[in-house]
N, C-alpha and C positions, 0 to 999 in steps of 0.2 A: 540712306541714313534717316531721311524724313519718314520713310515708310516704317522703319523700325520704331521710331518714337511714336508714330501714330498708332501702330499695333499695340505697343505697351500701354498707351493711354486708353485705348479701347478695352483692352483686357482688364485694366484697373476698374473702368466703369462697369464692365460686365460683372466683375467680382463684387463690387459694391451693390449692384442691383440684385445679385443673387443673395447677398447678406440681408438686404432689406426684405426681399421676398420670403426668405426663411423666417425672419422675425415676424413678419405679418402672418405667416402660416401658423406659428406658435400662438400668436395672439388670437387668431381665429379659433384655434383648437380650445383655448382656455374659455373663450366666449361660448362656444358650443357646449362645453361641460357645464358652465354656469346656467345656460338656458335649460339644459336637461334637469339640473337640480331644481330650478324654479318651476318647471313643468310638473315635476314630482310633488313639489310642495303644494302647488295649486290643486292637483288631483287629490292629495290627502286632505286638504282643507275642504274641498267640495264633498268628499266622502263623509267627513265628520259633520259638516253642516246638514247634509241630506239625512244622516242617521239621527241627528238631533231633531230635525223637523219631523221625521217620521214618528219619533217618540212623542213629541209634543202634540202632533195632530191627532194621535190616537187618544189623547186625553180630552174629556169633554170641556168645552169652553175656549179652546184655542183655535183661532181662525187665521187665515192668510193675512187679513187686515192687522191682527195682533202682531204677527211676525214682521210685517212691513213697518209698523209703528215702532217696534223695538229696534229694528235695524236703523231707522232714522234717529232714534234716541242715542244709540251707541255711536253713530256717525258724528253726531253733533256734540258729543261729550268733550272733545278736544277743542271746541269753539269754532270749528270749521266743518260745514256740511260739504264734503268733497268725495264721498264714497270710499274713504280710507279710514283705517283705525290709526289714531295718533300714537306716537311713541309713549310708552309708559315706563317709568323708571321707578325702581324700588331699591332699598338698602339691602345688601347681602347680610344674612344673619351670621355668616361665617367670618367675613373680614371687614364688613361695614362699608365697603365701597358701593358705588352706584352700579346697578346692573339692570339690564333690560328685562322687564317682566315677561316679555314674549319668549325669551330664550329658555327660561326655566332652569338655567344653570349659570353660576358665576364664572366668568372667563378668567378671573384672577385666582380663585381658590378651589373652584369646582363644586362648591356647595349647591345642592339642589334647592330651588326656591320652595318655601313651605306652601305656597299657594299655586303650585304647578297645576296646569289643567290639560285637557285633551289638546289644546292649541299650543302648549309650550313646546318649544323646539321646532315649530313649523315656520 
């Protein structure tokens, strides 16, 4: 009798462990997808930055020092020099709600930001 109760208890624990392992596997898959998206975004940003620098460097008067100074200026624009671009918010021209200037498109009404750039949506 005790053996039967023990076996049932162990089967329940194994089932619970299988459920937790399955949930962890799904979470890991979602994280892998997000990492892939972020890697693609970083690669696209790198490509845009390289193209911009190639265009600027071809013009007389632009130097590596100019580029570094501008990077520092943009970095400090949000009040913190941390190597990151601070969040920029703007009003949607379609619905008037706040939207991220980086997205380039309102999540509420779908209006495209009038000042969308090569970096919008990245």
